KOLGUTOR-172033 format. One record per residue (C-alpha): residue in one letter; x, y, z. Coordinates in pm, 1 decimal, decimal comma. Each point is the difference from the previous one (the first is absolute). Layout:
BEGIN
+------+----------+----------+----------+
| resn |       c1 |       c2 |       c3 |
+------+----------+----------+----------+
|    A |        X |        Y |        Z |
...
+------+----------+----------+----------+
//
This chain:
BEGIN
+------+----------+----------+----------+
| resn |       c1 |       c2 |       c3 |
+------+----------+----------+----------+
|    X |    124,3 |    597,8 |   -403,8 |
|    X |     62,0 |    344,5 |    144,9 |
|    X |    102,1 |     77,0 |    357,6 |
|    X |   -359,7 |     60,1 |    107,4 |
|    X |   -106,3 |   -344,1 |   -125,9 |
|    X |    303,5 |   -157,2 |    165,6 |
|    X |    -74,6 |    175,0 |    327,0 |
|    X |   -362,4 |   -110,4 |    -17,2 |
|    X |     99,3 |   -361,9 |    -59,9 |
|    X |    246,8 |      6,6 |    289,8 |
|    X |   -259,2 |    152,5 |    232,9 |
|    X |   -265,7 |   -255,8 |    -94,5 |
|    X |    247,4 |   -282,5 |     50,5 |
|    X |    177,0 |    156,5 |    298,6 |
|    X |    -54,5 |   -301,2 |    225,8 |
|    X |    154,2 |   -228,6 |   -260,5 |
|    X |    296,6 |    237,4 |    -32,0 |
|    X |     41,7 |      5,5 |    378,8 |
|    X |    -16,6 |   -380,6 |      9,0 |
|    X |    258,6 |    -39,4 |   -277,1 |
|    X |    236,5 |    254,6 |    157,2 |
|    X |    -35,9 |   -170,0 |    338,6 |
|    X |     66,3 |   -345,8 |   -142,2 |
|    X |    299,2 |    113,7 |   -204,0 |
|    X |    139,7 |    195,3 |    295,6 |
|    X |    -43,7 |   -303,3 |    224,8 |
|    X |    164,2 |   -227,7 |   -255,3 |
|    X |    298,4 |    233,6 |    -35,6 |
|    X |     36,2 |     31,3 |    377,7 |
|    X |    -22,1 |   -378,1 |     42,9 |
|    X |    256,2 |    -49,0 |   -275,1 |
|    X |    241,0 |    241,2 |    169,1 |
|    X |    -48,9 |   -173,5 |    334,8 |
|    X |     50,9 |   -350,2 |   -140,5 |
|    X |    282,6 |     83,2 |   -241,7 |
|    X |    355,6 |    -95,3 |    104,7 |
|    X |    172,2 |    303,9 |    152,5 |
|    X |    349,3 |    118,9 |    -73,5 |
|    X |    184,7 |    247,0 |    224,2 |
|    X |    287,2 |    222,7 |   -110,9 |
|    X |    278,5 |    134,0 |    219,8 |
|    X |    280,9 |    241,3 |    -94,7 |
|    X |    343,0 |     53,3 |    148,1 |
|    X |    280,5 |    231,9 |   -106,4 |
|    X |    374,0 |    -21,3 |     47,9 |
|    X |    245,3 |    283,9 |    -68,7 |
|    X |    302,4 |    -79,6 |   -216,3 |
|    X |    221,8 |    304,7 |     51,7 |
|    X |    339,7 |     44,1 |   -170,9 |
|    X |    290,4 |   -141,6 |    194,6 |
|    X |    245,4 |    198,4 |   -214,8 |
|    X |    197,2 |    -39,9 |   -322,5 |
|    X |   -289,3 |    -22,9 |   -248,1 |
|    X |   -176,0 |    268,8 |   -200,4 |
|    X |   -371,0 |     70,0 |     47,7 |
|    X |    -87,8 |   -143,5 |   -341,2 |
|    X |    188,4 |   -321,9 |     73,9 |
|    X |   -172,9 |    -34,8 |    336,6 |
|    X |   -347,9 |     49,6 |   -151,1 |
|    X |     70,1 |   -279,9 |   -246,2 |
|    X |    117,7 |   -223,0 |    286,3 |
|    X |   -310,0 |     79,7 |    202,5 |
|    X |   -213,9 |   -112,8 |   -295,8 |
|    X |    197,3 |   -324,5 |    -14,3 |
|    X |    -37,0 |    -44,3 |    374,3 |
|    X |   -379,1 |     36,8 |    -27,8 |
|    X |     -6,6 |   -261,2 |   -276,8 |
|    X |    185,8 |   -244,1 |    228,7 |
|    X |   -257,6 |     43,4 |    278,0 |
|    X |   -204,5 |   -299,9 |   -111,7 |
|    X |    289,6 |   -209,0 |   -120,7 |
|    X |     13,6 |   -365,3 |     98,4 |
|    X |    277,5 |     55,5 |    255,4 |
|    X |   -187,5 |    278,4 |    177,3 |
|    X |   -329,1 |   -191,7 |     -7,4 |
|    X |    164,7 |   -310,4 |    138,7 |
|    X |    143,8 |    198,7 |    287,5 |
|    X |   -339,5 |    161,2 |     69,4 |
|    X |   -171,9 |   -341,2 |    -11,8 |
|    X |    230,0 |   -143,5 |    266,8 |
|    X |    -69,6 |    295,7 |    232,2 |
|    X |   -380,8 |     -2,4 |    -30,1 |
|    X |   -197,9 |   -172,4 |    273,8 |
|    X |   -256,3 |   -122,5 |   -257,7 |
|    X |     45,9 |   -224,6 |   -301,4 |
|    X |     39,7 |    181,9 |   -332,1 |
|    X |    176,4 |   -135,4 |   -310,3 |
|    X |    275,1 |    186,7 |   -181,0 |
|    X |   -216,0 |     18,1 |   -314,3 |
|    X |   -290,3 |    144,8 |    199,4 |
|    X |    223,9 |    260,1 |    159,0 |
|    X |    152,8 |     91,5 |   -334,7 |
|    X |   -345,1 |     64,5 |   -151,8 |
|    X |   -111,6 |    211,7 |    293,8 |
|    X |    304,8 |    222,2 |     54,0 |
|    X |     78,1 |    306,0 |   -211,6 |
|    X |    265,1 |    266,0 |     54,5 |
|    X |     94,0 |    323,8 |   -173,8 |
|    X |    238,5 |    287,3 |     38,6 |
|    X |   -183,1 |    324,8 |     85,0 |
|    X |    143,0 |    233,9 |   -263,6 |
|    X |    166,5 |    313,3 |    130,9 |
|    X |     60,7 |   -157,0 |    341,8 |
|    X |    226,4 |   -259,6 |    162,6 |
|    X |   -297,5 |   -218,6 |     92,7 |
|    X |    -74,8 |   -354,4 |   -106,9 |
|    X |   -369,5 |    -77,3 |     47,9 |
|    X |   -113,2 |   -358,7 |     54,5 |
|    X |   -362,5 |   -110,7 |    -24,2 |
|    X |   -111,5 |   -342,7 |    119,2 |
|    X |   -342,3 |   -161,8 |    -36,8 |
|    X |   -150,4 |   -283,8 |    201,2 |
|    X |   -333,8 |   -134,5 |    116,6 |
|    X |    108,7 |     71,5 |    359,4 |
|    X |     58,2 |    371,1 |     73,6 |
|    X |    262,6 |    -75,6 |    268,5 |
|    X |    192,4 |   -231,0 |   -233,5 |
|    X |     -5,9 |    263,0 |   -275,3 |
|    X |    167,4 |    250,2 |    235,7 |
|    X |    255,5 |   -261,1 |    113,9 |
|    X |     94,1 |    -84,2 |   -358,7 |
|    X |     50,7 |    365,7 |    -94,5 |
|    X |    221,3 |     60,9 |    305,2 |
|    X |    200,6 |   -319,7 |    -52,9 |
|    X |     65,2 |     92,4 |   -364,9 |
|    X |    131,6 |    346,4 |     95,1 |
|    X |    218,1 |   -165,1 |    263,2 |
|    X |    138,0 |   -251,1 |   -254,2 |
|    X |     81,3 |    257,6 |   -270,7 |
|    X |    326,7 |    121,0 |    153,7 |
|    X |    123,7 |   -357,8 |     -1,2 |
|    X |    -58,4 |    -16,7 |   -376,6 |
|    X |    156,5 |    336,7 |    -84,6 |
|    X |    139,4 |    -16,2 |   -357,1 |
|    X |    197,4 |    323,4 |     48,0 |
|    X |    268,1 |   -154,3 |    221,4 |
|    X |    -21,9 |    257,1 |    277,3 |
|    X |   -118,0 |    303,4 |   -198,7 |
|    X |   -304,2 |     38,8 |    224,6 |
|    X |    -61,7 |     64,4 |    363,4 |
|    X |   -337,2 |   -159,4 |     87,2 |
|    X |   -235,7 |    118,4 |    270,1 |
|    X |   -369,1 |    -74,9 |     69,1 |
|    X |   -220,1 |    285,8 |   -116,9 |
|    X |   -361,9 |   -101,8 |     44,7 |
|    X |    -70,3 |   -350,7 |    131,1 |
|    X |   -321,5 |   -172,8 |   -109,3 |
|    X |   -300,0 |      8,8 |    226,7 |
|    X |   -279,4 |   -254,8 |     10,4 |
|    X |   -266,4 |    122,7 |   -248,4 |
|    X |   -342,6 |     63,6 |    149,0 |
|    X |   -199,6 |    -78,8 |   -316,2 |
|    X |     40,4 |   -216,3 |   -304,1 |
|    X |    130,2 |    125,8 |   -332,0 |
|    X |   -172,5 |   -265,0 |   -210,0 |
|    X |   -277,5 |    -16,2 |    -97,1 |
|    X |     -0,7 |    374,8 |    -62,2 |
|    X |   -286,4 |    130,0 |    214,1 |
|    X |    -47,5 |    328,8 |   -187,9 |
|    X |      7,2 |   -181,0 |   -333,1 |
|    X |   -252,8 |   -255,8 |    125,9 |
|    X |   -231,9 |    277,6 |    120,1 |
|    X |     31,2 |    185,7 |   -330,8 |
|    X |    -58,2 |   -307,6 |   -214,0 |
|    X |   -286,5 |   -110,2 |    225,8 |
|    X |   -166,7 |    340,8 |    -20,0 |
|    X |     33,8 |      8,0 |   -379,1 |
|    X |   -131,2 |   -355,5 |    -30,7 |
|    X |   -292,9 |     76,9 |    231,3 |
|    X |    -83,2 |    311,6 |   -203,5 |
|    X |     10,9 |   -182,0 |   -334,6 |
|    X |   -196,3 |   -303,3 |    119,4 |
|    X |   -253,9 |    211,1 |    188,4 |
|    X |    -54,9 |    227,0 |   -298,5 |
|    X |    -23,0 |   -293,1 |   -243,4 |
|    X |   -240,1 |   -195,3 |    220,5 |
|    X |   -220,7 |    307,1 |     48,6 |
|    X |    -16,8 |     78,3 |   -372,3 |
|    X |    -67,0 |   -361,8 |   -102,3 |
|    X |   -271,5 |    -48,9 |    261,9 |
|    X |   -154,5 |    339,9 |    -68,2 |
|    X |    -16,0 |    -72,0 |   -372,0 |
|    X |   -165,4 |   -336,8 |     68,6 |
|    X |   -243,4 |    105,8 |    272,2 |
|    X |    -70,2 |    373,7 |    -19,2 |
|    X |   -322,5 |     71,9 |   -184,8 |
|    X |   -180,3 |    318,1 |    -93,9 |
|    X |   -246,9 |     70,2 |    278,5 |
|    X |    -25,5 |    377,3 |     30,4 |
|    X |   -102,2 |    291,7 |   -218,3 |
|    X |    338,0 |    164,0 |     55,6 |
|    X |    181,2 |   -305,3 |   -137,9 |
|    X |   -226,2 |    -19,1 |   -305,1 |
|    X |     56,6 |    367,3 |    -77,2 |
|    X |    374,3 |    -39,7 |     48,1 |
|    X |     23,1 |   -305,8 |   -228,0 |
|    X |   -240,5 |    114,8 |   -273,2 |
|    X |     42,4 |    377,9 |     22,7 |
|    X |   -377,7 |     41,6 |    -38,4 |
|    X |   -254,1 |    110,3 |    260,8 |
|    X |   -195,9 |   -249,0 |    207,2 |
|    X |   -356,4 |    124,5 |    -41,8 |
|    X |   -156,1 |   -228,3 |    259,1 |
|    X |     78,5 |   -267,1 |    255,0 |
|    X |   -310,7 |   -214,9 |     38,9 |
|    X |   -119,6 |   -335,7 |    123,6 |
|    X |   -180,3 |   -231,0 |   -244,6 |
|    X |   -309,2 |   -202,1 |     83,4 |
|    X |     37,4 |   -367,4 |     78,0 |
|    X |   -134,8 |    -97,0 |   -342,9 |
|    X |     79,3 |    272,0 |   -256,6 |
|    X |   -250,4 |     13,4 |   -285,4 |
|    X |   -188,6 |    244,3 |   -217,1 |
|    X |   -264,2 |     82,3 |    262,8 |
|    X |    -62,8 |    373,3 |     33,4 |
|    X |     93,4 |    198,8 |    308,3 |
|    X |   -317,9 |    206,8 |     16,3 |
|    X |      8,2 |    370,9 |     73,9 |
|    X |     -5,9 |     93,8 |    364,9 |
|    X |    188,7 |   -308,1 |    123,5 |
|    X |    351,4 |     24,6 |    151,3 |
|    X |    142,0 |   -206,7 |   -287,5 |
|    X |   -155,9 |    231,9 |   -255,6 |
|    X |    158,7 |    295,4 |    178,7 |
|    X |    341,4 |   -164,7 |    -32,9 |
|    X |    -41,1 |    -27,8 |   -377,3 |
|    X |   -134,8 |    352,2 |    -15,0 |
|    X |    329,3 |    120,3 |    146,7 |
|    X |    193,9 |   -225,1 |   -236,4 |
|    X |   -190,3 |    153,4 |   -291,6 |
|    X |     78,1 |    349,9 |    125,6 |
|    X |    369,6 |    -89,4 |     39,0 |
|    X |     11,4 |   -130,5 |   -357,2 |
|    X |   -172,3 |    309,7 |   -135,9 |
|    X |    241,7 |    226,5 |    185,6 |
|    X |    300,1 |   -198,6 |   -121,7 |
|    X |   -126,2 |     10,4 |   -360,0 |
|    X |   -130,1 |    357,6 |     12,0 |
|    X |    266,8 |    128,7 |   -237,9 |
|    X |    -57,0 |   -281,5 |   -249,9 |
|    X |   -337,6 |   -172,6 |     57,4 |
|    X |      4,9 |   -374,9 |    -52,4 |
|    X |   -283,1 |   -116,3 |   -225,2 |
|    X |     98,4 |   -365,2 |     37,6 |
|    X |    128,0 |   -152,0 |    323,7 |
|    X |    134,9 |   -355,6 |      6,3 |
|    X |    -17,0 |   -153,4 |    347,4 |
|    X |    256,1 |   -272,0 |     50,5 |
|    X |    204,9 |   -126,9 |    288,8 |
|    X |    244,0 |   -253,7 |    128,5 |
|    X |   -268,0 |   -238,4 |    121,6 |
|    X |   -285,4 |   -198,2 |   -158,1 |
|    X |   -261,5 |    151,1 |   -230,7 |
|    X |   -283,4 |    -13,2 |    255,6 |
|    X |    157,8 |    269,5 |    214,3 |
|    X |     70,6 |    211,4 |   -308,4 |
|    X |   -366,0 |    -39,1 |    -96,3 |
|    X |   -111,6 |    111,4 |    345,4 |
|    X |    213,7 |    314,4 |    -21,9 |
|    X |   -103,0 |     80,2 |   -358,0 |
|    X |   -371,6 |    -69,3 |     43,7 |
|    X |    -36,1 |    213,7 |    308,1 |
|    X |    208,5 |    279,2 |   -149,3 |
|    X |   -232,4 |     -7,3 |   -302,1 |
|    X |   -306,5 |      6,0 |    227,2 |
|    X |    142,9 |    302,2 |    183,9 |
|    X |     62,8 |    181,0 |   -330,2 |
|    X |   -351,0 |    -71,8 |   -121,7 |
|    X |   -138,0 |    124,2 |    331,4 |
|    X |    121,7 |    354,3 |    -72,3 |
|    X |   -155,1 |     15,7 |   -347,0 |
|    X |    293,5 |   -130,4 |   -204,8 |
|    X |   -122,8 |   -222,9 |   -283,6 |
|    X |    220,5 |   -300,2 |     79,3 |
|    X |     81,4 |   -324,8 |   -181,2 |
|    X |    136,5 |   -297,7 |    194,2 |
|    X |    185,7 |   -251,6 |   -221,0 |
|    X |     87,7 |   -346,7 |    124,9 |
|    X |    322,7 |    -68,6 |   -189,2 |
|    X |    107,8 |   -299,0 |    203,7 |
|    X |    102,6 |   -257,7 |   -256,4 |
|    X |    173,1 |   -334,4 |     10,1 |
|    X |    -26,9 |   -130,2 |    357,5 |
|    X |   -203,3 |    308,0 |    100,6 |
|    X |   -265,9 |    -55,9 |   -267,0 |
|    X |   -100,4 |   -331,6 |    158,2 |
|    X |   -130,1 |    177,3 |    311,7 |
|    X |   -368,3 |     87,2 |    -49,5 |
|    X |   -130,1 |    316,6 |    165,9 |
|    X |   -343,9 |    114,9 |    107,5 |
|    X |     -2,4 |    260,6 |   -276,8 |
|    X |    104,0 |   -223,6 |   -287,7 |
|    X |   -290,9 |    -21,5 |   -246,6 |
|    X |    -65,4 |   -241,9 |   -282,1 |
|    X |     84,7 |    261,4 |   -262,4 |
|    X |    306,7 |    107,8 |   -191,0 |
|    X |    302,9 |    104,4 |    201,0 |
|    X |    344,5 |    150,1 |    -43,3 |
|    X |    116,8 |   -299,7 |   -201,5 |
|    X |   -272,7 |     52,5 |   -257,5 |
|    X |     65,5 |    377,3 |    -10,1 |
|    X |    366,8 |    -60,8 |    -70,2 |
|    X |   -106,8 |   -242,5 |   -275,1 |
|    X |   -206,7 |    275,2 |   -166,9 |
|    X |   -340,0 |     -8,0 |    171,6 |
|    X |   -161,2 |    343,6 |     57,5 |
|    X |     68,7 |    148,3 |    341,6 |
|    X |   -373,5 |     51,3 |     57,6 |
|    X |    -62,8 |   -374,1 |    -28,9 |
|    X |    216,5 |    -64,5 |    306,3 |
|    X |   -141,0 |    269,7 |    230,2 |
|    X |   -205,9 |   -105,6 |    301,2 |
|    X |   -148,7 |    205,8 |    283,1 |
|    X |    199,3 |     12,2 |    321,1 |
|    X |   -120,8 |    -15,5 |    360,7 |
|    X |    -38,7 |    379,4 |     25,9 |
|    X |   -123,0 |    273,6 |   -230,4 |
|    X |    262,3 |    139,9 |   -232,6 |
|    X |    206,4 |   -322,2 |     -4,9 |
|    X |     13,5 |   -247,4 |   -287,1 |
|    X |    193,7 |   -324,0 |    -12,1 |
|    X |    180,9 |   -207,4 |   -261,8 |
|    X |     79,8 |   -358,6 |     95,2 |
|    X |    318,9 |   -176,3 |   -108,8 |
|    X |   -192,3 |   -204,2 |   -258,5 |
|    X |     53,0 |   -353,0 |   -126,2 |
|    X |    365,9 |    -27,9 |    -80,6 |
|    X |    113,2 |   -235,3 |   -271,5 |
|    X |    336,4 |   -160,3 |    -64,8 |
|    X |    173,3 |    322,3 |   -108,6 |
|    X |    274,0 |    150,3 |    208,4 |
|    X |   -173,3 |    276,5 |    191,8 |
|    X |    327,3 |    194,5 |      9,0 |
|    X |     15,1 |     14,1 |   -378,1 |
|    X |   -368,7 |     88,2 |    -23,5 |
|    X |     43,2 |    284,4 |    249,7 |
|    X |    304,2 |    132,7 |   -187,6 |
|    X |   -187,2 |     10,2 |   -330,9 |
|    X |   -350,2 |     97,1 |    108,9 |
|    X |     -8,8 |    170,8 |    336,9 |
|    X |    118,4 |    345,1 |   -110,9 |
|    X |   -292,7 |     40,8 |   -241,5 |
|    X |   -248,5 |   -143,5 |    250,2 |
|    X |    132,6 |    228,8 |    273,0 |
|    X |    -51,7 |    304,7 |   -220,6 |
|    X |   -361,5 |   -100,7 |    -61,6 |
|    X |    -50,1 |    -44,2 |    375,4 |
|    X |    146,0 |    341,5 |     83,8 |
|    X |   -215,9 |    163,3 |   -267,9 |
|    X |   -317,1 |   -140,6 |    156,3 |
|    X |     78,2 |     38,0 |    371,6 |
|    X |    146,3 |    253,6 |    239,7 |
|    X |    219,8 |   -260,4 |    168,6 |
|    X |     91,5 |   -359,0 |    -89,2 |
|    X |    113,8 |   -225,0 |    284,2 |
|    X |    165,2 |   -327,1 |   -106,9 |
|    X |     46,4 |   -306,7 |    221,1 |
|    X |    329,4 |   -166,5 |    -94,8 |
|    X |    168,2 |   -318,4 |    109,7 |
|    X |    288,9 |     27,1 |    241,6 |
|    X |    304,6 |    164,7 |   -157,8 |
|    X |    207,1 |   -283,5 |    148,5 |
|    X |   -201,2 |   -253,8 |   -205,6 |
|    X |     -1,0 |    166,4 |   -343,2 |
|    X |     77,4 |    319,0 |   -190,6 |
|    X |   -367,8 |     69,6 |    -75,5 |
|    X |    -12,9 |    296,0 |    238,6 |
|    X |    313,3 |    149,5 |   -155,8 |
|    X |   -147,1 |    -33,1 |   -352,1 |
|    X |   -330,5 |    158,7 |     98,7 |
|    X |    164,2 |    257,3 |    227,6 |
|    X |    185,4 |    148,4 |   -296,5 |
|    X |   -339,7 |    131,8 |   -116,2 |
|    X |    -68,4 |    183,2 |    325,5 |
|    X |    117,7 |    -17,4 |    357,7 |
|    X |     61,2 |   -276,7 |    254,7 |
|    X |   -110,1 |    -27,7 |    361,5 |
|    X |    215,7 |   -260,6 |    172,9 |
|    X |   -131,3 |   -201,9 |    292,4 |
|    X |    276,5 |   -120,1 |    232,8 |
|    X |    -81,9 |   -257,8 |    265,0 |
|    X |    176,2 |     40,7 |    334,1 |
|    X |    277,7 |   -247,4 |     67,9 |
|    X |    -23,1 |   -176,7 |   -337,4 |
|    X |    298,0 |    136,1 |   -194,7 |
|    X |    354,5 |     88,4 |     87,1 |
|    X |    119,3 |    346,3 |   -106,4 |
|    X |    211,2 |   -121,7 |   -292,3 |
|    X |   -295,8 |   -204,3 |   -130,8 |
|    X |   -224,6 |    305,4 |     15,6 |
|    X |    268,3 |    195,9 |   -186,1 |
|    X |    -17,3 |   -254,2 |   -284,0 |
|    X |   -377,1 |     50,1 |    -18,9 |
|    X |     53,7 |    375,2 |    -26,6 |
|    X |    256,6 |    -42,3 |   -277,7 |
|    X |   -238,1 |   -221,0 |   -200,0 |
|    X |   -275,6 |    260,1 |     12,0 |
|    X |    227,3 |    295,0 |    -75,4 |
|    X |    167,3 |   -184,6 |   -288,2 |
|    X |   -340,0 |    -50,9 |   -162,7 |
|    X |    -64,7 |    373,9 |     -3,1 |
|    X |   -265,7 |    -20,4 |    270,2 |
|    X |    -71,1 |    302,1 |    213,2 |
|    X |     -7,5 |    -93,0 |    367,3 |
|    X |   -262,6 |    199,7 |    186,0 |
|    X |     89,3 |   -142,7 |    337,7 |
|    X |    -26,9 |   -304,9 |    222,6 |
|    X |   -253,2 |   -140,2 |    243,7 |
|    X |    149,2 |   -190,7 |    292,4 |
|    X |   -236,3 |   -281,5 |     95,2 |
|    X |     50,2 |   -152,4 |    339,4 |
|    X |   -104,8 |    -32,0 |    360,9 |
|    X |    -13,7 |    369,8 |     91,6 |
|    X |   -329,7 |    150,6 |   -115,8 |
|    X |    -67,7 |    352,4 |   -117,1 |
|    X |    354,7 |    133,0 |     -0,2 |
|    X |     72,4 |    267,5 |   -258,3 |
|    X |    324,7 |    130,0 |   -139,7 |
|    X |     73,9 |    367,4 |     34,1 |
+------+----------+----------+----------+
//
């Protein structure tokens, strides 16, 4: 998924992203509010040389003095001076001291759940240090920076909580948007079809309530729609005319038949000697049509019957029809693979254009097998497939060697045409 696809998914699912970010932000804020707070206070005491010792010796003694800051003796003395109850062990865990290198300062840091108590502990420790001087008078102690009551807590770390919360909100929001978009976003516009398939959308039309093989007679609005579809196909195939066009789709065979039959009628209406072949086999062959005669059909032609024995007049001049025939127990896929190429050549030799009705490409590979002998027109129903599912359909057709003329988007918006 490139950045444009990611941006599109985030925009389509923007309300979900906003909801997730809001919930995560609220949860982080509530966690910070409810979490136990710890306050830190710092105090410093100066341990200047009283005389008689070298600087290096004094620095070592200052380090030792800082280590003694949370000793049991010092903590016991601090405990007795506090006006709240704290154990020696608790004080020991929450007091740290260090010598500030390059200075004469001993820094004491105390932590407590009460900000005032934290400041008291730090000040009491700095006051008790001179009484526990291991240098035996080598230092002259003086307060440097007494602890003040902290105004905000040091734990939990507010900046860290905000950073982690923001990162968590971003990850969860992005994940939720991508998962929901993949599950719910369907192809419903010509622009999306063209982006996914990288082929032109030749028409965006609305089907009748009951698609069938009935003709859309010249002069009607529906006939004009198919006239423009025919023109779009001819323009698209102008550099390499398609003598055989397989009409398939991602929906049932009836809609494919409606597209193919009316395209064939439009071609015949402009003087093109056109053959319409009903190649719906398997589940599609069980659907009788108004134009299905009691003669030989595609099945018999593939089994060796003469093409002429299967030809029947269509509903308009210049159009002939071959029914699907009476299919036996053979695998129609195998029969198409072994016999359709020769039959297709005979059809092209006898007609200007051959239009083939195929089962849905999502049901079988029949359209891919037959499309390798010509070109494919793909019908895509609005809101029926997700983009990655449509991509799989495209790969199946391309892998078979089929030439994709373009797509027809079938949906609620009537008479919309791609540029």
